[in-house]
SEBA-113229 format. One line per 4 residues: number of its first residue (from 1); for each residue x, y, z of C-alpha. Coordinates in Angstrom, 2 decimals, decimal comma. Example, Ala and Ser with C-alpha at 12.3 -4.5 7.8 and 13.67 -1.06 7.14 Angstrom:
1 = 12,30 -4,50 7,80  13,67 -1,06 7,14
REM end
This chain:
1 = 5,82 -0,17 -8,80  9,01 -2,03 -8,13  12,61 -0,89 -8,59  13,04 -2,55 -11,92
5 = 9,90 -0,91 -13,40  10,96 2,44 -11,93  14,43 2,17 -13,53  12,93 1,35 -16,85
9 = 10,52 4,26 -16,65  13,40 6,68 -15,85  15,40 5,39 -18,80  12,35 5,93 -21,08
13 = 11,92 9,49 -19,76  15,65 10,15 -20,45  15,40 8,70 -23,95  12,31 10,92 -24,68
17 = 14,21 13,98 -23,37  17,16 13,26 -25,55  14,97 12,72 -28,60  13,06 15,89 -27,83
21 = 16,31 17,84 -27,67  17,52 16,10 -30,83  20,65 14,86 -29,05  22,59 11,74 -29,88
25 = 24,16 9,50 -27,18  27,60 10,59 -28,48  26,72 14,25 -28,08  25,29 13,80 -24,66
29 = 28,39 11,86 -23,60  30,65 14,58 -24,86  28,69 17,44 -23,28  28,05 15,76 -19,86
33 = 31,26 13,82 -19,39  29,25 10,58 -19,03  30,98 7,85 -21,07  29,02 6,90 -24,18
37 = 29,08 3,21 -23,29  27,71 4,04 -19,81  24,89 6,08 -21,26  24,05 3,30 -23,70
41 = 24,03 0,74 -20,82  21,73 2,96 -18,71  19,32 3,38 -21,60  19,31 -0,22 -22,77
45 = 19,75 -2,14 -19,48  18,32 0,02 -16,69  17,50 -3,04 -14,69  21,24 -3,64 -14,09
49 = 22,60 -0,14 -14,70  20,17 2,60 -13,55  21,01 6,24 -13,83  22,35 8,01 -10,73
53 = 21,28 11,46 -9,54  24,48 13,23 -10,82  23,97 11,83 -14,30  20,34 12,74 -14,35
57 = 21,25 16,30 -13,19  23,71 16,67 -16,08  21,23 15,32 -18,60  18,43 17,54 -17,22
61 = 20,65 20,60 -17,59  21,61 19,65 -21,17  18,05 18,91 -22,26  16,58 21,82 -20,31
65 = 14,40 19,60 -18,25  14,15 19,17 -14,51  15,48 16,12 -12,73  11,98 15,59 -11,34
69 = 10,57 15,37 -14,92  13,08 12,63 -15,66  12,23 10,57 -12,63  8,47 11,20 -12,70
73 = 6,32 8,13 -13,42  2,65 8,10 -14,11  0,49 6,19 -11,70  -1,38 3,25 -13,31
77 = -4,76 4,86 -12,54  -3,76 8,13 -14,23  -2,43 6,18 -17,27  -5,80 4,46 -17,58
81 = -4,67 1,07 -16,39  -6,76 -0,78 -13,91  -9,60 1,70 -14,14  -13,01 0,16 -14,43
REM end
């Protein structure tokens, strides 16, 4: 997995955590201190604007997740890809 794929995967994990906690980008921005435009850029363009550890920590705390759950990616074999 390259850096681009990893950044996209992290953004997907964050989006799922926000959905699961029923939080809007505006609410997350207000409660974490991360500007709304920055959050939107991270979620929509992770290839050029990936999340940093401090942001992930704030989001994890707000969504009651761990940082490791936000950065975890499934290996292709575990996801059923490339298995014959």
